[in-house]
N, C-alpha and C positions, 0 to 999 in steps of 0.2 A: 740398670744392669749391674750385677755384682760380678767383679772379676778376681780370680785367684790363680796364680801361676805356681806350678809345681812340677819340677823336673822337665820333662820334654812335652807337657800339656798345659795349655791356659784354659781354665775352666770359666764358664760364664753361667749364671744363674738368670734364666730369662724373666723379664718383666712382662706383666700382662698389659697389652695395649688395646684399648677399646676401639673398634671400628678401623682396625689396621690392615684390612683385607685390601689386596692390590687387584688390578684388573686381570681377568682370566678369560680366555677365549675358549669356549667349550666345543672345540674342534681340534683334532690332532694337527700338529704342524709337520707337514710333510718334509722328510729328509730326501725326498726323491724329486717327483715333479710337483710344481706349484699348485696349490689349491685355490680356486676362486675365492676372493676376499669376501663377496657377499655371503659365503656359507658361515663365517664366523659369527657366533653369538657371544655377546659380552655378558660376563658375570663377575661378581666379586669373589675373591679366592683368599682365604687366610692360611698362610703357611703353618701358623699355630694349630689350626683345625686339621690340616692335612698331615703334619709331621709328629704332633705331640698328642700322645693317647692319655697320658697321666701327667697333668701339669705339675702336680706336687713333686713327683719323682723324676722329672726331665731336666737335664742340664746339657749345655753346649760346651765343647772344648775344641780348640784349634790343635791340628796335628803339627807336631815338630819332628821332622826326620823323614827318612825313607824306607823304614822297615816294613811298611804295609802297602807298597806301590803296586804289588800284583793283585791286591784286593781293590784296587782304585781309591785308596787313601793317599793322597799326596801332601807334601809340605804345605802348611797354612790352610787345608781344607777344615771345614767347620762340621765336626760331629754332633749328631743328636743322640744323646745317651739316656736310656730309661733304666732307672734303678730299680724299678719294681719287676722287671722281667727276670724269670729263672735262668740261670746260666745253664748252658748244655753244649754238648759236643758240636763243634764247628761254627759256633757263634763267635762273632767279633766282639771282644769285651775290652773295657777299660779296666786294668787291674793295678792295685797298689802292691808292688813288690820291693821289699827291702828298702823302704823309704822313699821310693820314687814311683810315679804313675807311668804306665806303659799301655799301649793299645795293641793287642795281639789276637790271633784266632785260638779259641780254646780247642785243645784236644784232650778228651777225657776217655780213658779205657781202664776198666775195672777200678783199681784204687789209685790210678795214676792221673796226673794233670800236667800237661805240656802247654806252654805257650808258643805257638808257631808264628813266625813272621812270614810275610808274604814277599820276601826278597832273599834270593839265595846267598847274598852277601852277609846275612845276619844269622846268628846260630838259634836253634831251638832251645828253649829253656825248660828244663824239667824242674818241677816244683817239689820240694822235699820238706820234710819237717823242720829243717833248719832255716827256711825262708820265713820272713814275715810277709804273708801273702793274703790278699783280699780280693775278690772280684767285685769292683766297685759299681758296675753297670754294663748294659749290653747296648751296642751301637745299633741304632734303628735306621738311621738315614745319614747321608753325607752331602753337604752343601758345598759345591765347588765354584770357583772362578774360572771362566773361560777366556 
């Protein structure tokens, strides 16, 4: 795995691992009343197959900071980022802004672009012609520790 740190995000380029599927139980895990154990059917599950739609354009990055906690992105969460997806209003995007990477929700209206944090303690950022700005990729999944 290749690692690159830039600003508040640490990027990881995934390595393909043959036969790296983990055990998967093909029955929902109840968060209410317990389910009888004999109902579980064991299968193999690959997180790459579940989370990665385009291997060549997919990267991982660790979140650093609290600006997106309202969207469920916490410090040290691992983001799955697809660079092949088209950016659009309301998507969560990894952006390159004035020399640093940041993750924010895209707000697009007419000819204006805004980067909206999901924490009221952080300001909304209006993108202007003066900014060095690039939408680097769209966040598709978040992997969390519990």
